[in-house]
C-alpha positions as CSV (number, residue, x, y, z in Angstrom):
1,M,-25.5,4.1,-5.3
2,D,-22.3,2.2,-4.3
3,G,-21.1,4.8,-2.0
4,S,-17.8,5.7,-3.6
5,L,-17.1,9.4,-4.3
6,I,-13.8,8.9,-6.0
7,S,-15.0,9.6,-9.4
8,L,-16.0,13.0,-8.2
9,F,-12.1,13.9,-8.0
10,E,-10.9,12.6,-11.2
11,N,-9.0,15.1,-13.4
12,K,-9.5,17.5,-10.8
13,E,-7.2,19.5,-8.1
14,I,-8.5,18.9,-4.6
15,D,-8.8,21.5,-2.0
16,M,-6.0,20.9,0.4
17,T,-7.5,23.0,3.0
18,V,-10.4,20.6,3.7
19,I,-10.9,16.9,4.3
20,T,-11.6,14.7,1.3
21,N,-14.3,12.3,1.6
22,L,-13.8,9.2,-0.6
23,Y,-16.7,7.0,0.5
24,K,-20.0,7.5,2.2
25,K,-22.8,4.9,2.7
26,D,-24.8,3.4,5.6
27,N,-22.7,5.3,8.5
28,H,-19.5,3.9,6.9
29,A,-17.2,6.6,5.5
30,I,-13.5,6.8,4.4
31,Y,-11.5,10.1,4.3
32,W,-8.2,11.0,2.7
33,L,-6.0,12.8,5.2
34,G,-2.7,13.1,3.1
35,I,-0.2,15.8,3.6
36,D,-0.4,19.0,1.5
37,E,3.3,19.3,0.9
38,E,4.6,19.3,-2.7
39,T,7.0,16.2,-2.6
40,A,7.2,13.3,-4.9
41,F,7.4,11.2,-1.8
42,R,3.8,12.5,-0.7
43,C,2.3,10.4,2.1
44,N,-1.4,9.5,2.2
45,A,-3.0,8.9,5.6
46,Y,-6.6,7.7,5.7
47,L,-9.5,7.5,8.3
48,I,-12.2,4.9,8.3
49,R,-15.5,5.6,10.2
50,D,-18.1,3.1,10.8
51,N,-20.7,4.6,13.1
52,D,-18.8,5.7,16.2
53,E,-15.6,3.9,15.6
54,Y,-12.6,5.4,14.0
55,I,-9.6,3.7,12.5
56,L,-6.4,5.5,11.1
57,I,-4.5,3.7,8.4
58,D,-0.7,4.5,8.1
59,P,-0.8,7.8,10.0
60,G,2.7,9.0,8.7
61,S,5.7,10.7,10.1
62,R,5.9,13.0,13.3
63,S,6.6,15.8,11.2
64,Y,2.9,15.7,9.9
65,F,1.2,14.5,13.2
66,K,-0.3,18.0,13.9
67,Q,-1.5,18.3,10.3
68,I,-3.2,14.8,10.3
69,K,-4.7,15.3,13.7
70,N,-6.1,18.7,12.7
71,R,-7.7,16.9,9.6
72,V,-9.1,14.2,11.9
73,S,-10.6,16.9,14.0
74,E,-12.7,18.2,11.1
75,I,-14.4,14.8,11.2
76,V,-14.5,13.9,14.8
77,D,-12.8,14.3,18.1
78,P,-9.2,12.9,17.6
79,A,-9.5,11.2,21.0
80,L,-12.2,9.1,19.7
81,V,-9.9,7.2,17.3
82,N,-10.0,3.8,18.5
83,S,-7.3,2.0,16.3
84,I,-4.2,2.6,14.1
85,I,-3.3,0.0,11.3
86,V,0.2,0.2,10.5
87,C,1.3,-1.8,7.2
88,H,5.0,-1.8,8.3
89,Q,7.4,0.1,10.4
90,D,9.0,2.7,8.2
91,P,9.0,6.2,9.7
92,D,7.1,7.7,6.9
93,V,4.1,5.4,7.6
94,A,4.5,4.8,11.5
95,A,6.7,7.2,13.4
96,S,3.6,9.2,14.6
97,I,2.1,6.5,16.5
98,V,4.1,7.6,19.6
99,D,2.4,11.2,19.3
100,W,-1.0,9.5,19.0
101,L,-0.2,7.1,21.9
102,D,0.9,10.2,23.8
103,F,-2.4,12.0,23.0
104,N,-4.4,8.8,23.8
105,P,-2.8,5.8,25.4
106,N,-5.8,3.8,24.7
107,I,-5.5,3.4,21.0
108,S,-4.8,-0.1,19.8
109,I,-2.0,-0.6,17.2
110,I,-3.0,-3.1,14.5
111,S,0.0,-4.5,12.6
112,S,2.2,-7.8,12.0
113,A,4.2,-9.4,14.6
114,R,7.4,-8.5,12.8
115,T,6.5,-4.8,12.5
116,N,5.6,-4.9,16.2
117,V,9.2,-6.0,17.2
118,L,10.5,-2.8,15.4
119,L,7.8,-0.1,16.5
120,P,9.0,0.3,20.1
121,H,12.1,2.0,18.7
122,Y,10.0,5.1,18.1
123,G,10.1,5.6,21.8
124,N,6.8,3.8,23.1
125,S,6.3,0.1,23.8
126,D,3.5,0.4,26.0
127,Y,0.2,-0.1,24.0
128,N,-2.5,-2.7,23.0
129,F,-1.2,-4.8,20.0
130,I,-3.3,-6.7,17.7
131,D,-1.5,-9.3,15.7
132,I,-2.9,-9.4,12.0
133,A,-1.8,-13.0,11.8
134,E,-3.9,-14.0,14.9
135,Q,-6.9,-11.6,14.1
136,K,-7.0,-11.9,10.5
137,V,-10.3,-9.9,10.4
138,F,-11.2,-6.7,12.2
139,T,-15.0,-6.6,12.9
140,F,-16.6,-3.4,13.6
141,K,-19.6,-3.3,16.2
142,S,-21.9,-2.9,13.2
143,G,-20.6,-6.4,11.6
144,N,-18.7,-4.6,9.0
145,E,-15.3,-6.3,8.6
146,L,-11.8,-5.3,7.5
147,K,-9.6,-8.1,6.2
148,F,-5.8,-8.3,6.5
149,I,-3.8,-9.7,3.5
150,E,-0.1,-10.4,4.2
151,A,2.1,-9.2,1.5
152,P,5.7,-10.7,2.5
153,F,8.8,-8.9,1.2
154,L,6.6,-6.1,-0.3
155,H,8.8,-4.6,0.7
156,F,9.2,-5.8,4.2
157,S,8.8,-9.3,5.5
158,G,6.0,-8.5,7.7
159,A,4.1,-6.2,5.2
160,F,0.3,-6.4,4.9
161,T,-2.7,-4.7,3.2
162,T,-6.2,-3.9,4.5
163,Y,-9.4,-4.7,2.5
164,D,-12.5,-2.9,3.7
165,E,-15.5,-5.2,2.8
166,H,-17.9,-2.3,3.0
167,S,-16.5,-0.2,0.2
168,N,-14.5,-2.8,-1.4
169,F,-11.4,-0.4,-1.0
170,L,-8.0,-2.0,-0.8
171,F,-5.5,0.2,1.5
172,S,-2.3,-1.2,-0.1
173,G,0.4,0.5,2.0
174,D,3.6,0.6,-0.3
175,I,2.2,-1.8,-2.9
176,F,0.9,0.2,-5.9
177,A,2.8,3.3,-4.6
178,A,4.2,5.9,-6.9
179,L,6.5,8.7,-6.9
180,D,5.5,11.8,-8.8
181,I,6.0,15.5,-8.7
182,E,2.8,16.3,-10.9
183,W,0.5,14.6,-8.2
184,E,-2.9,14.0,-8.5
185,L,-5.2,12.4,-6.1
186,I,-6.8,9.9,-8.7
187,V,-4.8,8.3,-11.4
188,S,-6.0,9.8,-14.7
189,D,-3.7,8.0,-17.2
190,F,-2.6,4.6,-16.2
191,N,0.0,3.9,-18.9
192,E,1.7,7.2,-17.7
193,H,1.3,6.0,-14.0
194,I,3.2,2.9,-14.6
195,T,6.3,5.0,-15.0
196,N,5.7,6.5,-11.4
197,M,5.1,3.1,-10.0
198,D,8.3,1.7,-11.6
199,L,10.2,4.5,-9.8
200,F,9.2,2.9,-6.5
201,H,8.6,-0.7,-7.1
202,I,11.7,-1.5,-9.0
203,D,14.0,-0.7,-6.3
204,Y,11.9,-1.3,-3.2
205,M,9.9,-4.5,-4.1
206,A,11.7,-7.9,-3.6
207,S,11.0,-9.9,-6.8
208,N,8.3,-10.9,-9.1
209,K,7.7,-14.1,-7.0
210,A,6.5,-11.6,-4.3
211,T,4.6,-9.2,-6.4
212,N,2.8,-11.9,-8.5
213,G,2.3,-14.0,-5.4
214,Y,0.4,-11.1,-3.7
215,A,-1.5,-10.3,-6.9
216,Q,-2.9,-14.0,-7.1
217,K,-4.3,-13.3,-3.4
218,I,-6.2,-10.2,-4.4
219,K,-7.3,-10.8,-8.0
220,H,-10.5,-12.6,-7.0
221,L,-11.5,-9.8,-4.7
222,P,-14.2,-7.0,-6.0
223,I,-11.9,-4.2,-5.6
224,S,-13.4,-0.9,-6.2
225,A,-10.4,1.3,-5.6
226,I,-6.8,0.9,-4.4
227,L,-5.6,3.4,-2.0
228,P,-1.7,3.4,-1.5
229,Q,0.6,5.1,0.9
230,H,2.3,7.0,-1.7
231,G,1.2,8.6,-5.1
232,S,-2.3,8.4,-6.5
233,I,-5.4,6.4,-5.8
234,I,-6.3,3.9,-8.4
235,N,-10.0,3.8,-9.3
236,S,-11.9,0.8,-10.3
237,N,-11.3,1.5,-14.1
238,F,-7.6,0.7,-13.6
239,V,-7.8,-2.1,-11.0
240,N,-7.3,-4.9,-13.3
241,D,-4.3,-3.0,-15.2
242,A,-2.7,-2.6,-11.6
243,I,-3.1,-6.3,-10.7
244,K,-1.5,-7.3,-14.1
245,Y,1.3,-4.8,-13.5
246,L,2.3,-6.8,-10.3
247,E,1.9,-10.0,-12.1
248,N,4.5,-9.2,-14.8
249,L,6.7,-6.8,-12.7
250,Q,10.5,-7.5,-12.7
251,C,12.0,-5.8,-9.8
252,G,14.6,-6.1,-7.1
253,L,16.3,-9.4,-7.0
254,D,15.0,-10.3,-10.6
255,L,17.3,-7.4,-11.9
256,L,20.0,-7.6,-9.3
257,Y,20.9,-11.3,-9.8
258,N,19.3,-11.8,-13.4
259,D,22.3,-13.9,-14.5
260,L,21.6,-16.5,-11.9
261,T,19.1,-19.4,-12.7
């Protein structure tokens, strides 16, 4: 058994009143904590548990702090969350860090230096910061590792993604994000899902040079699922299709200045 539980939720509506466990093996677990509001710009927060260590990924806006905190409390005392990974500084991704820091000032914020320049504007600059360019790997006490993969200009210069080596899950932030009113937790039809990803990527991502460059960084990884911050999770059966999507995508400056050589 590889530990992934994602296939259990394919073509099914999930129960929004309870937590959704996406992975569990060897005291390592991953949970979807995303908001239950019906919106095309649905935000997905995630929690990683490794024995007695807990890391939040992209905790979201201040509007949903209580909801995400309550979901965490179904798993563990929220005071035991050790760190928060923030893939970039946008409010839908990161604004609630001030609430988490008010709740527990000892939480470490893991992000890029460029992101960290902007995070204090949410109202708290007094926190322990871990720079992903200096500490490219986060190692749990168990020895399990998270690897940080820089993704410049997708869609921020300091953007990055997080690869969990235990589950082979890729937490992709805004990369592979999608806008979709008819939301499902797991992508069931990738060709249809491309339209939803286009709605996000064509306007937000810088260019094919950026998307293809990132695709080359991840195509060798044994990715079993892609977990974006918006839209639906991409299971293993569509991972190769998703990477090819990035390789071939025309977006941003490709379209805005397509008359320039």
